[in-house]
C-alpha positions as CSV (number, residue, x, y, z in Angstrom):
1,X,67.8,14.1,-145.3
2,X,67.5,13.3,-149.0
3,X,67.7,10.5,-151.5
4,X,70.3,10.0,-154.2
5,X,68.9,11.0,-157.6
6,X,68.6,7.4,-158.8
7,X,65.5,6.9,-156.7
8,X,62.4,9.1,-157.4
9,X,60.6,10.6,-154.4
10,X,56.8,10.7,-154.4
11,X,54.5,12.5,-151.9
12,X,51.2,10.8,-152.8
13,X,50.8,7.0,-152.7
14,X,48.4,5.4,-155.3
15,X,48.4,1.7,-156.1
16,X,47.4,2.2,-159.8
17,X,50.2,4.7,-160.3
18,X,52.7,2.5,-158.4
19,X,51.8,-0.7,-160.4
20,X,52.2,1.1,-163.7
21,X,55.4,3.0,-163.0
22,X,57.4,1.2,-160.4
23,X,56.3,-2.4,-159.8
24,X,59.1,-4.7,-160.8
25,X,60.9,-1.8,-162.5
26,X,62.8,0.4,-160.1
27,X,63.0,1.6,-156.5
28,X,60.8,4.5,-155.3
29,X,60.5,6.4,-152.0
30,X,57.1,7.6,-150.8
31,X,57.2,10.3,-148.1
32,X,54.7,10.3,-145.2
33,X,52.3,7.6,-146.5
34,X,48.7,8.2,-145.4
35,X,47.1,5.3,-143.6
36,X,50.1,2.9,-143.6
37,X,49.6,-0.7,-142.7
38,X,51.7,-0.6,-139.5
39,X,51.1,1.4,-136.3
40,X,54.0,1.6,-133.8
41,X,51.9,0.3,-130.8
42,X,50.6,-2.7,-132.7
43,X,54.1,-3.4,-134.0
44,X,55.5,-3.5,-130.4
45,X,52.6,-5.7,-129.3
46,X,53.4,-8.2,-132.1
47,X,57.1,-8.0,-131.1
48,X,56.4,-8.8,-127.5
49,X,54.1,-11.7,-128.6
50,X,56.8,-13.1,-130.9
51,X,59.5,-12.8,-128.2
52,X,57.5,-14.5,-125.4
53,X,59.9,-16.8,-123.5
54,X,60.0,-20.5,-124.5
55,X,60.5,-23.4,-122.0
56,X,64.2,-24.1,-122.8
57,X,65.2,-20.4,-122.7
58,X,66.3,-20.4,-126.3
59,X,65.4,-17.7,-128.8
60,X,61.8,-18.3,-130.0
61,X,61.2,-19.6,-133.5
62,X,61.4,-16.9,-136.1
63,X,63.3,-14.5,-133.9
64,X,67.0,-13.6,-134.4
65,X,69.0,-11.5,-131.9
66,X,72.5,-10.5,-132.8
67,X,74.9,-8.6,-130.5
68,X,77.7,-7.0,-132.5
69,X,78.2,-9.9,-135.0
70,X,77.4,-12.7,-132.6
71,X,74.0,-14.4,-132.8
72,X,72.5,-15.1,-129.4
73,X,71.2,-18.6,-128.9
74,X,70.1,-18.1,-125.2
75,X,69.0,-14.4,-125.0
76,X,68.3,-14.2,-121.3
77,X,66.4,-10.9,-120.7
78,X,67.6,-9.2,-123.9
79,X,64.4,-9.7,-125.8
80,X,61.5,-7.3,-125.7
81,X,58.7,-8.0,-123.2
82,X,55.2,-6.6,-122.7
83,X,56.5,-5.0,-119.5
84,X,58.7,-2.7,-121.6
85,X,55.5,-1.1,-122.8
86,X,57.0,0.3,-126.0
87,X,60.2,0.4,-128.1
88,X,61.6,3.3,-126.0
89,X,61.2,1.3,-122.8
90,X,62.9,-1.7,-124.4
91,X,65.6,0.4,-125.8
92,X,66.5,1.9,-122.4
93,X,66.6,-1.5,-120.8
94,X,68.6,-3.3,-123.4
95,X,71.1,-0.4,-123.9
96,X,71.9,-0.6,-120.2
97,X,72.2,-4.4,-120.3
98,X,74.5,-4.4,-123.3
99,X,76.7,-1.5,-122.1
100,X,76.6,0.3,-125.4
101,X,77.2,-2.7,-127.7
102,X,75.2,-2.7,-130.9
103,X,72.4,-5.2,-131.5
104,X,69.9,-6.3,-134.2
105,X,66.5,-7.9,-133.6
106,X,64.8,-9.5,-136.5
107,X,61.4,-11.3,-136.4
108,X,60.1,-13.3,-139.3
109,X,56.5,-14.2,-140.1
110,X,55.7,-11.0,-138.2
111,X,52.1,-10.6,-139.3
112,X,51.2,-13.9,-137.6
113,X,51.7,-12.4,-134.1
114,X,49.0,-9.8,-133.8
115,X,45.4,-9.8,-135.2
116,X,45.0,-6.0,-135.5
117,X,48.3,-5.8,-137.4
118,X,47.4,-8.6,-139.7
119,X,44.0,-7.1,-140.5
120,X,45.5,-3.7,-141.2
121,X,48.3,-5.1,-143.4
122,X,45.8,-7.3,-145.4
123,X,43.5,-4.3,-145.9
124,X,46.5,-2.2,-147.2
125,X,47.7,-4.8,-149.7
126,X,44.3,-5.8,-151.1
127,X,44.6,-3.1,-153.8
128,X,48.0,-4.4,-154.9
129,X,46.6,-7.9,-155.4
130,X,44.0,-6.4,-157.7
131,X,46.9,-5.4,-160.0
132,X,49.5,-8.3,-159.6
133,X,47.5,-11.2,-158.2
134,X,47.6,-12.8,-154.7
135,X,51.0,-14.6,-154.1
136,X,50.1,-18.2,-153.6
137,X,53.1,-18.8,-151.3
138,X,52.3,-15.7,-149.3
139,X,54.0,-12.4,-148.8
140,X,56.5,-12.3,-145.9
141,X,56.6,-9.7,-143.2
142,X,59.8,-9.0,-141.2
143,X,60.4,-6.6,-138.3
144,X,63.8,-5.0,-137.9
145,X,64.9,-3.1,-134.8
146,X,68.2,-2.2,-133.3
147,X,71.3,-0.1,-133.3
148,X,73.3,-2.4,-135.7
149,X,75.8,-0.9,-138.0
150,X,74.3,-2.9,-140.9
151,X,72.1,-5.8,-141.5
152,X,73.7,-9.0,-139.9
153,X,73.5,-10.8,-143.2
154,X,75.3,-8.0,-145.1
155,X,74.8,-7.2,-148.7
156,X,72.4,-9.7,-150.3
157,X,69.6,-10.1,-152.9
158,X,66.1,-11.5,-152.1
159,X,63.6,-13.3,-154.3
160,X,61.1,-10.8,-153.0
161,X,60.0,-7.4,-154.2
162,X,60.2,-5.5,-151.0
163,X,58.2,-2.7,-149.3
164,X,60.0,-1.1,-146.3
165,X,58.0,1.0,-143.8
166,X,60.0,3.3,-141.5
167,X,58.5,3.4,-138.0
168,X,61.0,4.9,-135.5
169,X,64.4,6.5,-136.1
170,X,66.1,7.0,-139.5
171,X,67.4,4.1,-141.5
172,X,69.7,4.1,-144.5
173,X,69.2,1.5,-147.3
174,X,72.2,1.0,-149.6
175,X,71.6,-0.5,-153.1
176,X,73.5,-2.0,-156.0
177,X,71.6,-2.5,-159.3
178,X,73.7,-5.6,-160.0
179,X,75.9,-7.9,-157.9
180,X,79.0,-5.9,-157.0
181,X,81.3,-8.9,-156.4
182,X,82.5,-11.8,-158.6
183,X,83.0,-14.5,-156.0
184,X,80.5,-17.3,-155.9
185,X,78.8,-16.2,-152.6
186,X,75.3,-15.0,-152.0
187,X,76.1,-12.3,-149.4
188,X,79.0,-10.2,-148.2
189,X,79.3,-8.8,-144.7
190,X,82.4,-6.6,-145.2
191,X,81.5,-4.5,-148.2
192,X,83.6,-1.3,-147.9
193,X,85.3,-1.9,-151.3
194,X,81.9,-1.9,-153.1
195,X,80.7,1.4,-151.7
196,X,81.6,3.4,-154.8
197,X,79.1,1.5,-157.0
198,X,76.2,1.8,-154.5
199,X,73.5,4.4,-154.0
200,X,71.7,5.3,-150.8
201,X,68.2,6.1,-149.7
202,X,67.4,7.6,-146.3
203,X,64.1,6.4,-144.8
204,X,62.4,8.4,-142.1
205,X,59.4,7.5,-139.9
206,X,56.2,7.4,-141.9
207,X,58.1,6.7,-145.2
208,X,57.6,3.8,-147.6
209,X,60.5,2.5,-149.7
210,X,60.0,0.0,-152.5
211,X,62.6,-1.9,-154.4
212,X,62.4,-4.8,-157.0
213,X,63.8,-8.2,-156.2
214,X,66.7,-7.7,-158.6
215,X,68.5,-5.2,-156.4
216,X,71.3,-6.1,-154.0
217,X,71.0,-4.2,-150.7
218,X,71.9,-3.8,-147.1
219,X,70.3,-1.9,-144.3
220,X,72.3,0.6,-142.1
221,X,71.2,2.3,-139.0
222,X,74.4,4.3,-138.2
223,X,74.3,3.2,-134.6
224,X,71.1,5.0,-133.6
225,X,68.0,2.9,-132.7
226,X,65.7,2.3,-135.7
227,X,62.6,0.3,-136.2
228,X,61.1,-0.8,-139.6
229,X,58.9,-3.5,-141.1
230,X,59.5,-5.1,-144.5
231,X,56.9,-6.8,-146.6
232,X,58.3,-9.0,-149.3
233,X,56.2,-10.3,-152.3
234,X,57.8,-13.4,-153.9
235,X,58.9,-12.6,-157.4
236,X,62.5,-13.3,-158.6
237,X,63.3,-16.9,-159.6
238,X,59.9,-18.0,-158.5
239,X,59.2,-21.7,-159.3
240,X,56.0,-23.7,-159.0
241,X,57.8,-26.0,-156.6
242,X,57.6,-23.2,-153.9
243,X,53.8,-23.4,-154.2
244,X,53.5,-27.2,-154.2
245,X,55.9,-27.8,-151.4
246,X,53.7,-25.7,-149.2
247,X,50.6,-27.5,-150.3
248,X,52.0,-31.0,-150.1
249,X,54.6,-30.6,-147.3
250,X,53.5,-33.7,-145.4
251,X,53.7,-36.1,-148.3
252,X,56.7,-38.5,-148.7
253,X,59.7,-36.3,-149.3
254,X,61.0,-38.7,-151.9
255,X,58.3,-37.3,-154.2
256,X,60.1,-34.0,-154.1
257,X,63.7,-35.1,-153.8
258,X,63.8,-38.6,-155.5
259,X,65.3,-39.6,-158.8
260,X,62.9,-37.4,-160.8
261,X,61.9,-34.8,-158.2
262,X,58.9,-32.5,-158.7
263,X,61.2,-29.5,-158.4
264,X,63.3,-30.7,-161.4
265,X,60.2,-31.2,-163.6
266,X,58.5,-27.9,-162.8
267,X,59.2,-25.0,-165.2
268,X,59.8,-21.5,-163.9
269,X,56.5,-19.6,-163.7
270,X,55.7,-16.0,-163.1
271,X,54.6,-15.2,-159.5
272,X,51.6,-13.2,-160.4
273,X,49.3,-16.2,-160.3
274,X,45.9,-14.8,-159.5
275,X,44.0,-16.8,-156.9
276,X,40.4,-17.0,-158.1
277,X,38.1,-15.5,-155.4
278,X,34.8,-16.7,-154.2
279,X,31.4,-15.9,-155.8
280,X,28.7,-13.9,-154.1
281,X,27.8,-16.8,-151.8
282,X,31.4,-17.3,-150.8
283,X,31.7,-20.6,-152.8
284,X,35.1,-21.2,-154.2
285,X,35.0,-22.0,-158.0
286,X,36.8,-25.0,-159.5
287,X,39.7,-23.0,-160.9
288,X,43.0,-23.4,-159.0
289,X,46.5,-22.0,-159.7
290,X,48.6,-23.6,-162.4
291,X,51.2,-25.0,-159.9
292,X,48.4,-27.0,-158.3
293,X,47.2,-28.5,-161.5
294,X,50.7,-29.5,-162.4
295,X,51.3,-31.0,-159.0
296,X,48.1,-32.9,-159.2
297,X,49.3,-34.9,-162.1
298,X,52.8,-35.6,-160.6
299,X,51.6,-36.4,-157.1
300,X,48.7,-38.8,-158.0
301,X,51.3,-41.5,-157.3
302,X,51.0,-40.6,-153.6
303,X,47.4,-39.7,-153.1
304,X,44.1,-41.0,-154.5
305,X,42.0,-38.6,-156.5
306,X,39.6,-37.8,-153.7
307,X,42.2,-37.0,-151.1
308,X,44.1,-34.9,-153.7
309,X,41.0,-32.9,-154.5
310,X,40.4,-32.3,-150.9
311,X,43.9,-31.1,-150.3
312,X,43.9,-28.8,-153.3
313,X,40.5,-27.3,-152.2
314,X,41.7,-26.7,-148.6
315,X,45.0,-25.1,-149.8
316,X,43.1,-22.9,-152.2
317,X,40.5,-21.8,-149.6
318,X,43.3,-20.9,-147.2
319,X,45.2,-18.9,-149.8
320,X,42.1,-17.0,-150.9
321,X,40.8,-16.2,-147.3
322,X,44.3,-15.2,-146.0
323,X,44.6,-12.8,-149.0
324,X,48.3,-13.3,-149.4
325,X,49.4,-13.2,-145.7
326,X,50.1,-16.6,-144.3
327,X,50.3,-17.8,-141.7
328,X,47.6,-15.8,-140.0
329,X,47.6,-15.3,-136.2
330,X,46.4,-18.3,-134.3
331,X,42.6,-18.7,-133.7
332,X,41.3,-17.1,-130.5
333,X,39.9,-19.5,-127.8
334,X,36.4,-20.6,-128.6
335,X,33.6,-19.1,-126.5
336,X,30.1,-20.7,-126.2
337,X,27.4,-18.7,-127.9
338,X,24.2,-18.1,-126.0
339,X,20.9,-18.1,-127.8
340,X,20.4,-14.4,-126.9
341,X,23.7,-13.4,-128.4
342,X,23.5,-11.2,-131.5
343,X,26.2,-11.9,-134.0
344,X,27.1,-10.7,-137.5
345,X,30.0,-11.1,-140.0
346,X,33.0,-8.9,-139.6
347,X,33.2,-6.0,-142.1
348,X,35.5,-6.7,-145.1
349,X,35.8,-10.3,-144.2
350,X,34.6,-12.9,-146.7
351,X,33.7,-16.4,-145.6
352,X,34.7,-18.8,-148.4
353,X,33.6,-22.4,-148.7
354,X,33.6,-25.5,-151.0
355,X,31.8,-28.9,-150.9
356,X,34.8,-30.8,-152.2
357,X,35.4,-32.7,-149.0
358,X,34.1,-36.3,-148.8
359,X,33.3,-35.7,-145.1
360,X,31.3,-32.5,-145.6
361,X,31.9,-28.8,-146.5
362,X,35.1,-26.9,-145.9
363,X,34.6,-23.3,-144.7
364,X,37.5,-20.8,-144.5
365,X,37.9,-17.3,-143.2
366,X,41.1,-15.3,-142.3
367,X,43.3,-18.1,-143.4
368,X,41.8,-20.7,-141.2
369,X,39.6,-23.6,-142.4
370,X,37.0,-25.9,-140.7
371,X,35.0,-28.9,-141.9
372,X,31.3,-29.2,-141.3
373,X,28.6,-31.7,-142.1
374,X,26.0,-29.0,-142.8
375,X,24.2,-29.4,-146.1
376,X,25.2,-26.9,-148.8
377,X,21.8,-25.1,-148.9
378,X,21.7,-24.8,-145.1
379,X,25.3,-23.6,-145.0
380,X,24.6,-21.0,-147.7
381,X,21.6,-19.8,-145.8
382,X,23.5,-19.5,-142.6
383,X,26.3,-17.5,-144.1
384,X,23.9,-15.2,-145.9
385,X,22.0,-14.5,-142.6
386,X,25.3,-13.4,-141.0
387,X,25.4,-10.3,-143.3
388,X,23.1,-8.6,-140.9
389,X,23.0,-8.8,-137.0
390,X,21.0,-11.8,-136.0
391,X,20.2,-13.5,-132.6
392,X,21.8,-16.9,-132.4
393,X,18.4,-18.4,-131.6
394,X,17.1,-17.3,-135.0
395,X,20.1,-18.5,-136.8
396,X,19.7,-22.0,-135.3
397,X,16.0,-22.2,-135.8
398,X,16.4,-23.2,-139.5
399,X,19.6,-25.1,-139.2
400,X,20.8,-28.2,-137.4
401,X,22.8,-28.0,-134.2
402,X,26.0,-28.3,-136.2
403,X,25.5,-24.7,-137.0
404,X,26.4,-23.7,-133.5
405,X,29.8,-25.4,-133.9
406,X,30.3,-23.5,-137.1
407,X,29.4,-20.2,-135.6
408,X,31.6,-20.6,-132.6
409,X,34.6,-21.7,-134.7
410,X,34.1,-18.8,-137.2
411,X,34.2,-16.4,-134.3
412,X,37.4,-17.9,-133.1
413,X,38.8,-17.4,-136.6
414,X,37.8,-13.7,-136.4
415,X,35.1,-14.0,-139.1
416,X,32.1,-13.0,-137.0
417,X,31.6,-10.8,-133.9
418,X,29.1,-10.4,-131.2
419,X,27.0,-7.2,-131.2
420,X,28.2,-6.2,-127.7
């Protein structure tokens, strides 16, 4: 299979070359990417986690199942389960159940369903953030699987620059460099009349396809089963309100939708708002993204200064420690630490903290944040000691008992591990 000439094909993936030649400029196809962020087994594990049955029998939140063109509200046994073992097992079972009818399975917030997948994806995109900045409203991850003729939503345009990773089966992506219709609609399901102005890219397992947010597109599988994962980085028509609605979602909605809503006052801003990282001790500096500074002035009518500072600090900590992939998977259950246990920080994981909480210090790792009453100097010393394997008894010798709570919570967040 080959791509239309409009899309260059590369055989070596390099973030610096990509950022300089393709980011926000034009689509590109990379063949057989080395060390991709998604592994088929982890993707199926995340799929089974996301599709776990809910009490009322409805489709779980974030999951969409379409059979032919009919969205399934009560899926029965049509969703993947751990007992299927892999996508092939699921495909065999659902094909028999549907008697040959085509289906499409879509899972949103996909990176939040499996820790190994989340870590692998975060590690992969870390280099991109060096060039374009961490997206403060998070990248999105979406899994697509099925035998559908084309994406259920049809031809559409996202506000995300998109990276598509082919995992199983071949998938065709069809593009238009500009909107092919004149009607005032955002998507078109029946698009045969617009085919002449489109161009096609064939994506095989192991390939990475990128396209900017300006392109209209639709995915086509041709009826054969195909599995892919898309990562979207918010870019087109990005407004500061997207950031502030996330940070202040539980405040009186009239602040956002009243006579002079925040969204109306906020100017358009570029998405490459770099989130300032922690210093060598993991302490978050005072700098916060411009949308937060803007929101702080508008929203002081709803919060006093102290509560507003705490909220901004917590949101900034979460953004930095999640490294552009929110929400992270849920914390693991806490396990008591024995004095003889030897623990140390996870490699490539930074514990970030700030003392801008009236009740104590906020500590964040992997997108999760806790509050502790430990004094700053003691907290700093505890976090430094975790850089090397240390028995819990030694870590607690110089710190108050609150340190045990901090350590057990950080372990549940995936920030530290036991030596065994």
